[in-house]
Backbone as JSON Lines, residues from 0, in Angstrom:
{"i":0,"aa":"M","n":[41.35,20.55,172.63],"ca":[41.46,21.68,172.67],"c":[41.07,22.27,174.09]}
{"i":1,"aa":"N","n":[42.07,22.93,174.73],"ca":[42.52,23.45,175.56],"c":[42.45,25.13,175.2]}
{"i":2,"aa":"S","n":[41.54,25.77,175.91],"ca":[40.63,27.05,175.52],"c":[41.67,27.86,176.08]}
{"i":3,"aa":"N","n":[42.81,27.6,177.53],"ca":[44.2,28.24,177.86],"c":[45.04,28.45,177.26]}
{"i":4,"aa":"E","n":[45.39,27.31,176.24],"ca":[46.13,27.46,175.54],"c":[46.03,28.31,174.13]}
{"i":5,"aa":"M","n":[45.22,28.39,174.1],"ca":[44.5,28.8,172.61],"c":[44.68,30.5,173.14]}
{"i":6,"aa":"V","n":[44.0,30.93,174.17],"ca":[44.21,32.49,174.24],"c":[45.58,32.74,174.4]}
{"i":7,"aa":"K","n":[46.79,31.48,175.31],"ca":[47.94,32.06,175.2],"c":[48.7,32.76,173.41]}
{"i":8,"aa":"T","n":[48.44,31.82,173.22],"ca":[48.98,31.55,171.57],"c":[48.01,33.05,171.25]}
{"i":9,"aa":"A","n":[47.13,33.04,171.12],"ca":[46.48,34.7,170.58],"c":[46.93,36.02,171.1]}
{"i":10,"aa":"V","n":[47.38,35.78,172.42],"ca":[47.71,36.63,172.93],"c":[49.23,37.24,172.48]}
{"i":11,"aa":"K","n":[50.19,35.94,172.45],"ca":[51.49,36.2,171.9],"c":[51.49,36.89,170.71]}
{"i":12,"aa":"A","n":[50.77,35.99,169.52],"ca":[50.76,36.51,168.44],"c":[49.96,38.28,168.25]}
{"i":13,"aa":"L","n":[49.13,38.66,169.04],"ca":[48.81,39.86,168.82],"c":[49.76,40.78,169.34]}
{"i":14,"aa":"D","n":[51.14,40.46,170.79],"ca":[51.67,41.0,171.1],"c":[52.91,41.34,170.11]}
{"i":15,"aa":"D","n":[53.12,40.32,169.75],"ca":[54.23,40.65,168.27],"c":[53.94,41.39,167.65]}
{"i":16,"aa":"K","n":[52.5,42.04,166.95],"ca":[52.56,42.44,166.41],"c":[51.82,44.41,166.63]}
{"i":17,"aa":"K","n":[52.66,43.97,168.36],"ca":[52.77,45.43,169.33],"c":[50.55,45.87,169.58]}
{"i":18,"aa":"A","n":[50.08,45.1,169.38],"ca":[48.45,45.38,169.84],"c":[48.68,46.15,170.98]}
{"i":19,"aa":"N","n":[47.46,46.81,170.87],"ca":[47.52,48.07,172.35],"c":[46.19,47.35,173.01]}
{"i":20,"aa":"N","n":[46.4,47.58,174.32],"ca":[45.47,46.89,174.96],"c":[44.91,45.55,175.03]}
{"i":21,"aa":"I","n":[45.52,44.83,175.12],"ca":[44.64,43.42,174.88],"c":[44.26,43.02,176.43]}
{"i":22,"aa":"R","n":[43.11,42.72,176.54],"ca":[42.4,41.94,177.41],"c":[42.08,40.67,176.6]}
{"i":23,"aa":"I","n":[41.74,39.69,178.21],"ca":[41.24,38.76,177.86],"c":[39.95,38.69,179.23]}
{"i":24,"aa":"I","n":[38.54,38.29,178.43],"ca":[37.7,37.91,179.27],"c":[36.6,36.66,179.44]}
{"i":25,"aa":"N","n":[36.86,36.06,180.59],"ca":[36.56,34.91,180.65],"c":[35.12,34.7,181.18]}
{"i":26,"aa":"I","n":[34.79,34.22,179.98],"ca":[33.0,34.06,180.03],"c":[32.29,32.93,179.82]}
{"i":27,"aa":"K","n":[33.25,32.12,180.57],"ca":[32.64,30.54,180.85],"c":[31.39,30.84,181.25]}
{"i":28,"aa":"E","n":[30.96,31.41,182.29],"ca":[29.85,32.04,183.4],"c":[29.0,31.92,182.88]}
{"i":29,"aa":"V","n":[29.19,33.08,182.21],"ca":[28.25,34.14,181.75],"c":[27.77,34.01,180.28]}
{"i":30,"aa":"S","n":[27.95,32.74,179.39],"ca":[27.77,32.52,178.06],"c":[28.19,31.23,177.76]}
{"i":31,"aa":"S","n":[27.34,30.43,176.74],"ca":[27.71,29.39,175.8],"c":[28.65,29.65,174.51]}
{"i":32,"aa":"M","n":[28.91,30.34,174.8],"ca":[29.59,30.64,172.64],"c":[31.33,30.11,173.35]}
{"i":33,"aa":"G","n":[31.49,30.14,174.16],"ca":[32.56,29.87,174.05],"c":[33.22,30.41,176.04]}
{"i":34,"aa":"D","n":[34.52,29.89,176.19],"ca":[35.23,29.94,177.58],"c":[35.73,31.33,177.49]}
{"i":35,"aa":"Y","n":[36.37,32.32,176.19],"ca":[37.02,33.8,176.47],"c":[36.56,34.76,175.37]}
{"i":36,"aa":"L","n":[36.97,35.68,175.33],"ca":[37.16,36.5,174.52],"c":[38.69,37.08,174.78]}
{"i":37,"aa":"V","n":[39.39,37.14,173.62],"ca":[40.53,38.33,173.55],"c":[40.12,39.62,172.57]}
{"i":38,"aa":"V","n":[40.49,40.33,173.41],"ca":[40.23,41.93,172.61],"c":[41.46,42.86,172.38]}
{"i":39,"aa":"A","n":[41.38,43.49,171.76],"ca":[42.98,44.14,171.1],"c":[42.64,45.41,170.01]}
{"i":40,"aa":"D","n":[43.23,46.33,169.97],"ca":[43.11,46.93,169.08],"c":[44.7,47.35,168.25]}
{"i":41,"aa":"G","n":[44.72,47.9,167.45],"ca":[45.98,48.89,166.73],"c":[45.14,50.85,166.05]}
{"i":42,"aa":"S","n":[46.79,50.76,165.88],"ca":[46.44,52.59,165.51],"c":[45.7,52.64,164.08]}
{"i":43,"aa":"N","n":[45.95,51.45,163.07],"ca":[45.46,51.81,161.98],"c":[45.06,50.26,161.18]}
{"i":44,"aa":"R","n":[44.06,51.11,160.25],"ca":[43.7,49.28,159.47],"c":[44.66,48.68,159.25]}
{"i":45,"aa":"N","n":[46.05,48.68,158.61],"ca":[47.09,48.09,158.53],"c":[47.23,47.07,159.82]}
{"i":46,"aa":"Q","n":[47.71,47.75,160.47],"ca":[47.95,47.27,161.83],"c":[46.88,46.21,161.79]}
{"i":47,"aa":"V","n":[46.04,46.24,162.19],"ca":[44.77,45.22,162.7],"c":[44.58,44.02,161.99]}
{"i":48,"aa":"Q","n":[45.05,44.43,160.03],"ca":[44.95,43.68,159.21],"c":[46.61,42.8,159.82]}
{"i":49,"aa":"A","n":[47.8,42.92,160.17],"ca":[48.47,42.35,159.93],"c":[48.11,41.68,161.61]}
{"i":50,"aa":"M","n":[47.67,41.84,162.42],"ca":[47.6,41.55,163.62],"c":[46.73,40.26,163.5]}
{"i":51,"aa":"C","n":[45.87,40.5,162.95],"ca":[44.95,39.34,162.11],"c":[45.8,38.4,161.67]}
{"i":52,"aa":"D","n":[46.52,38.89,160.45],"ca":[47.63,37.4,159.95],"c":[48.08,36.85,161.31]}
{"i":53,"aa":"N","n":[48.27,37.25,161.8],"ca":[49.69,37.16,162.59],"c":[48.71,36.18,163.53]}
{"i":54,"aa":"V","n":[47.94,36.43,164.39],"ca":[46.94,35.45,165.17],"c":[46.65,34.09,164.14]}
{"i":55,"aa":"E","n":[46.18,34.26,163.18],"ca":[46.03,32.94,162.39],"c":[46.89,32.57,162.29]}
{"i":56,"aa":"E","n":[48.56,32.76,161.52],"ca":[49.26,32.27,161.18],"c":[50.02,31.38,162.86]}
{"i":57,"aa":"F","n":[49.99,32.01,164.24],"ca":[50.06,31.51,165.16],"c":[49.32,30.58,165.5]}
{"i":58,"aa":"M","n":[47.99,30.67,165.35],"ca":[46.97,29.48,166.0],"c":[47.38,28.09,165.17]}
{"i":59,"aa":"H","n":[47.32,28.23,163.99],"ca":[47.41,27.53,162.83],"c":[48.29,26.27,163.2]}
{"i":60,"aa":"K","n":[49.57,27.26,163.45],"ca":[50.7,26.53,163.85],"c":[50.97,25.58,164.76]}
{"i":61,"aa":"A","n":[50.03,26.15,165.69],"ca":[49.48,25.6,167.16],"c":[48.74,24.46,167.14]}
{"i":62,"aa":"G","n":[48.24,24.11,165.67],"ca":[47.25,23.16,165.74],"c":[45.55,23.82,166.11]}
{"i":63,"aa":"F","n":[45.51,24.99,165.93],"ca":[44.04,25.41,166.47],"c":[43.2,25.68,165.02]}
{"i":64,"aa":"K","n":[41.96,25.02,164.83],"ca":[41.17,25.55,164.18],"c":[40.21,26.59,164.05]}
{"i":65,"aa":"L","n":[40.22,27.02,162.76],"ca":[39.5,28.81,162.51],"c":[38.24,28.2,162.2]}
{"i":66,"aa":"K","n":[37.37,28.8,163.08],"ca":[35.82,27.92,162.31],"c":[35.73,29.13,161.62]}
{"i":67,"aa":"N","n":[35.65,30.87,162.15],"ca":[35.31,31.8,161.0],"c":[35.72,33.14,161.14]}
{"i":68,"aa":"R","n":[35.8,33.88,160.1],"ca":[36.44,34.95,160.36],"c":[35.8,35.85,159.69]}
{"i":69,"aa":"E","n":[35.69,36.99,160.22],"ca":[34.09,38.2,159.3],"c":[35.1,39.72,159.41]}
{"i":70,"aa":"G","n":[35.04,40.39,159.05],"ca":[35.65,42.07,159.07],"c":[36.83,42.46,158.75]}
{"i":71,"aa":"Y","n":[37.33,41.02,157.82],"ca":[38.94,41.52,157.21],"c":[38.81,42.72,156.21]}
{"i":72,"aa":"A","n":[38.26,42.5,155.45],"ca":[38.38,43.23,154.39],"c":[38.03,44.69,154.72]}
{"i":73,"aa":"N","n":[37.07,45.22,155.48],"ca":[37.01,46.62,156.35],"c":[37.98,46.77,157.12]}
{"i":74,"aa":"G","n":[39.04,46.19,157.55],"ca":[39.74,46.02,158.8],"c":[39.57,47.01,160.32]}
{"i":75,"aa":"G","n":[38.33,47.5,160.34],"ca":[37.52,48.52,161.35],"c":[37.66,47.55,162.56]}
{"i":76,"aa":"W","n":[36.9,46.26,162.54],"ca":[37.06,45.17,163.64],"c":[37.01,43.78,162.8]}
{"i":77,"aa":"I","n":[38.4,43.07,163.15],"ca":[38.16,42.21,162.49],"c":[37.52,40.82,163.88]}
{"i":78,"aa":"L","n":[36.93,39.68,163.27],"ca":[36.21,38.74,164.53],"c":[36.99,37.8,164.38]}
{"i":79,"aa":"L","n":[37.59,36.52,164.62],"ca":[38.63,35.43,164.84],"c":[37.25,34.46,165.58]}
{"i":80,"aa":"D","n":[36.89,33.37,165.01],"ca":[36.46,32.74,166.2],"c":[36.67,31.31,166.15]}
{"i":81,"aa":"Y","n":[37.41,30.88,167.46],"ca":[38.11,29.61,167.33],"c":[37.27,28.48,168.23]}
{"i":82,"aa":"Y","n":[35.92,28.39,167.89],"ca":[35.42,27.54,168.59],"c":[34.94,27.97,170.08]}
{"i":83,"aa":"D","n":[36.2,27.65,171.08],"ca":[36.28,28.14,172.44],"c":[37.01,29.57,172.74]}
{"i":84,"aa":"I","n":[37.19,29.97,172.08],"ca":[37.56,31.38,172.26],"c":[37.44,32.61,171.29]}
{"i":85,"aa":"I","n":[36.87,33.62,171.24],"ca":[37.07,34.33,170.32],"c":[37.82,36.0,170.36]}
{"i":86,"aa":"V","n":[38.34,35.98,169.07],"ca":[39.61,37.42,169.14],"c":[38.77,38.26,168.47]}
{"i":87,"aa":"H","n":[38.64,39.6,169.08],"ca":[38.55,40.84,168.17],"c":[39.56,41.52,167.93]}
{"i":88,"aa":"I","n":[39.4,42.31,166.79],"ca":[40.52,43.29,166.92],"c":[40.14,44.14,166.39]}
{"i":89,"aa":"F","n":[40.38,45.13,166.28],"ca":[40.19,46.88,166.55],"c":[40.97,47.65,166.1]}
{"i":90,"aa":"A","n":[40.47,48.36,165.4],"ca":[40.89,50.17,165.1],"c":[40.04,50.45,166.09]}
{"i":91,"aa":"E","n":[41.38,51.55,167.34],"ca":[41.0,52.0,168.15],"c":[39.94,52.69,168.25]}
{"i":92,"aa":"E","n":[39.21,53.62,167.37],"ca":[38.19,54.02,167.03],"c":[36.76,53.06,167.49]}
{"i":93,"aa":"E","n":[36.96,52.14,166.45],"ca":[35.4,51.19,166.81],"c":[35.83,50.98,167.99]}
{"i":94,"aa":"R","n":[37.04,50.31,168.37],"ca":[37.41,49.2,170.18],"c":[36.56,50.56,171.13]}
{"i":95,"aa":"S","n":[36.63,52.0,171.02],"ca":[36.15,52.58,171.71],"c":[34.32,53.03,171.74]}
{"i":96,"aa":"F","n":[34.43,52.77,170.28],"ca":[32.61,52.82,169.83],"c":[31.87,51.61,170.26]}
{"i":97,"aa":"Y","n":[32.31,50.6,170.37],"ca":[31.27,49.31,170.48],"c":[31.92,48.74,171.9]}
{"i":98,"aa":"D","n":[32.85,49.15,172.73],"ca":[33.3,48.76,173.87],"c":[32.92,47.51,174.58]}
{"i":99,"aa":"L","n":[33.22,46.47,173.8],"ca":[32.98,45.21,174.19],"c":[33.47,45.01,175.67]}
{"i":100,"aa":"E","n":[34.63,45.8,176.05],"ca":[34.34,45.46,178.0],"c":[33.23,45.55,178.67]}
{"i":101,"aa":"H","n":[32.56,46.96,178.28],"ca":[31.41,46.89,179.07],"c":[30.36,46.18,178.64]}
{"i":102,"aa":"I","n":[30.1,45.68,177.52],"ca":[28.99,44.68,177.33],"c":[29.42,43.52,177.77]}
{"i":103,"aa":"W","n":[30.54,42.84,177.98],"ca":[30.86,41.77,178.71],"c":[31.3,42.01,179.96]}
{"i":104,"aa":"R","n":[31.01,43.28,180.9],"ca":[31.25,43.17,182.3],"c":[31.1,42.28,183.0]}
{"i":105,"aa":"D","n":[29.6,40.98,182.97],"ca":[29.77,39.91,183.84],"c":[31.01,38.92,183.57]}
{"i":106,"aa":"G","n":[31.82,38.68,182.72],"ca":[33.48,38.09,182.86],"c":[33.84,38.49,183.52]}
{"i":107,"aa":"N","n":[34.92,37.78,183.64],"ca":[36.56,37.91,184.46],"c":[37.09,38.65,183.53]}
{"i":108,"aa":"I","n":[37.91,39.8,183.71],"ca":[39.09,40.26,183.4],"c":[40.09,39.21,183.99]}
{"i":109,"aa":"V","n":[40.94,38.55,182.95],"ca":[42.12,37.44,183.4],"c":[43.1,38.26,182.94]}
{"i":110,"aa":"E","n":[44.34,37.76,183.35],"ca":[45.39,37.95,182.64],"c":[46.3,36.76,181.94]}
{"i":111,"aa":"A","n":[46.96,36.33,180.89],"ca":[47.36,35.55,179.86],"c":[48.24,34.69,181.32]}
{"i":112,"aa":"E","n":[49.3,35.61,181.78],"ca":[49.79,34.32,182.85],"c":[49.38,33.7,184.07]}
{"i":113,"aa":"D","n":[48.16,34.02,184.29],"ca":[47.35,33.34,185.08],"c":[46.4,32.6,184.37]}
{"i":114,"aa":"L","n":[46.46,32.22,183.1],"ca":[45.54,31.06,182.6],"c":[46.6,29.73,182.96]}
C-alpha cells in the first residue's frame, strides 16, 4: 500500500466535491498511527457527507481498504481511517473549533503535487 497514492486519491475525491482548505499533514515522524492526515471542510453537512461518499468511492475503486468510518450520521466531523492515512472531513464551524492543524503542528504540511 502506497500512502502517497492514497493521499492523492483522497485529495482528488475531495477536490471533485469542491472541498475547502484541503491540507495534508505528514505525521510519519511524530506518530505511529499513520503517515498522513488529510483535512478538509465543506460549507454544510450535505456537502460534508457528499465529500465522504466521494472519498470512499474513489478509494474503493483504487483498491484501498477502509478500516473505519465515524461521524457520518451527524455530518459535522467525519473520520475515514485507511490505515496509513486518516481523512478528516469537517463542516466549517467544527473545523475551526477542533483546529487539527494546530494540534498536529509538529507534523509537516505538504502539497499533493510534492508527494
